[in-house]
N, C-alpha and C positions, 0 to 999 in steps of 0.2 A: 099687374106689373111683374110680380115675382114669377109668373108663369112664362113670361117672355125671356127671362134671363137665360135659362138653359138653351133656348132656341138661338139666342144671339151668340152664346158661347160656341154652340155647334157650328153656326154659320161662320164665325171668326176662325175656328179651327179648320174648317174645310177650305176657307180662302187661303190661309197660311200654307196649308198642305199643297194646294194647287199651285200657288206661287213658288213654292220650294222646288217643284219639278220643272219650272220654267226659268232656270237660271239664265243669266245674261248671255249675250252673244259670245261664241267661243273664239275670241280674238287670239288668245294665247295658243290654243290648239292649232289654229290656222297658221300662226307664225312658226310653230314647231314643225308642222308638216312642210311648209315651204323651205325652211332651213334644211330639213332632212333631204328634200329633193335636190337642193343646191349641192349639198355634200355628196349625194350619190352621183350627180352630174360631174363634179370635180374628180370623183374616183374613177370615172370612166364607164358609168352604168349605161350611158347611151350606146356604147359599143358592146359591152359585155353582158348587159341585162336589160335590153331595150323594152321587152314586154313588161317586165316588172316595173320599170321606171314609168312607162306609159300608163300602167294601172294606177300608180301613185298620183300621177298628174290628173288622170280622169277623176279619181276620188277627191282630190283637192278642188277641182272645178265643180264637182257635184256639191261639195261642202259650201263653196262660195254661193252657189245658187240657193242652197238651203238657207244660208244666212240672209240672203236678199228676200226670201219668202217669209223669214221669221221662224223657220223650223229649226230652232237652235239645237234641239236634241239630236236630230238627224245630222245636222251640220257638224256637231261635235263628234259623233260616231264616225262620219265620213273622214273628217280631218285626222282622227286617231288612226283609222285604217290606212290613210294616205301616208302618214308618218311611218307606220310599220312596213308598208310596201317599199317606201323609199329606203328605209334602213336595210331591208332585205336586198334591194338592188345594189346598195353600196357594198354590202358583205359579198355579194356575188362578184362584183367588179374587182374588189380588193383581192379576192381569192384567185381570180383569173389573172391578175397582174402581179401576184406575189412571186418573188424569185423562187425557182425550184431548188430544192436542197442539193448540195454538192454530192456527187457519188462518193461512196466510202473509198478510201485509198486501197489499192490492190497490193498485196504483200509480195 
């Protein structure tokens, strides 16, 4: 019986380690990505950064498919990348629509 205890402990440790890598579905990451896309859209990214915005949308769609398949790690990565792309699109749109500085007064 004592011989089986180390094997049981090893099996339990491996199980806990494996489950730790399979965290739950990335609902918060998906929500963050969608909110970032909406913010980019409101900032005018569809006009000023359409390719970057489309990439964010494509990544969030890929994350959604990953969640449906149970591939939560890939879905989490894709959602994070979608959020980053959406934030980039928003920055580009805001830069394009920012008022230009007034010229200095002439003496």
